[in-house]
C-alpha positions in Angstrom: -15.4 5.2 40.5 -16.1 1.5 40.6 -13.5 -1.1 39.5 -15.9 -2.4 36.8 -16.2 1.1 35.3 -12.4 1.4 35.3 -12.1 -2.0 33.7 -14.7 -1.2 31.0 -12.8 2.1 30.2 -9.5 0.2 30.0 -11.1 -2.5 27.8 -12.5 0.2 25.5 -9.1 1.9 25.3 -7.5 -1.5 24.6 -9.9 -2.3 21.8 -9.5 1.2 20.3 -5.7 0.7 20.5 -5.9 -2.7 18.7 -8.1 -1.2 16.0 -5.7 1.7 15.4 -2.8 -0.8 15.3 -4.7 -2.9 12.7 -5.4 0.2 10.6 -1.8 1.4 10.8 -0.6 -2.1 9.7 -3.0 -1.9 6.7 -1.8 1.6 5.8 1.8 0.6 6.0 1.1 -2.3 3.6 -0.6 0.1 1.2 2.3 2.5 1.4 4.7 -0.3 0.6 2.7 -1.2 -2.5 2.6 2.5 -3.6 6.4 2.8 -3.1 6.8 -0.3 -5.3 4.6 1.2 -8.0 6.5 4.5 -7.9 9.8 2.7 -8.2 8.5 0.7 -11.2 7.2 3.9 -12.8 10.6 5.6 -12.3 12.2 2.7 -14.1 9.8 2.9 -17.0 10.2 6.7 -17.3 14.0 6.3 -17.4 13.7 3.6 -20.1 11.5 5.9 -22.2 13.9 8.9 -21.7 16.9 6.8 -22.7 15.3 5.9 -26.1 13.4 9.0 -27.0 14.8 11.6 -29.4 15.0 15.3 -28.7 13.3 18.2 -30.5 16.6 19.4 -31.7 17.4 16.0 -33.3 14.0 16.0 -35.0 14.4 19.6 -36.2 17.8 18.8 -37.7 16.4 15.7 -39.5 13.4 17.7 -40.8 15.7 20.4 -42.1 17.8 17.9 -43.9 14.7 16.3 -45.5 13.5 19.8 -46.5 16.8 20.6 -48.1 16.8 17.3 -50.0 13.2 18.0 -51.2 14.1 21.5 -52.2 17.0 20.2 -54.3 14.8 17.6 -56.0 12.1 20.2 -56.7 14.7 22.6 -58.1 16.0 19.9 -60.4 12.5 19.0 -61.5 11.7 22.6 -62.3 14.9 23.2 -64.2 14.2 20.0 -66.2 11.0 21.6 -67.6 10.7 24.0 -70.6 11.9 26.7 -71.2 15.1 25.7 -69.3 17.7 24.1 -71.5 18.5 20.4 -70.8 21.8 19.8 -69.2 
């Protein structure tokens, strides 16, 4: 093989290596941005979780409201005729 052929092959390999290095650098930058976004999203999810109410809490509140409404409805019904006024 001639020296020029060897040099051309080495140059091609060098160019390929440089392109791969550039692409890897870009990919690493993108991964860094994605990591930042994920970290930000984790913080937002934690903030939402810390302020949200649970289903059990809402069920208890709904039951309390239902009981209050039932009491009011019962009083309204008993205030009608034929029930005696108290």
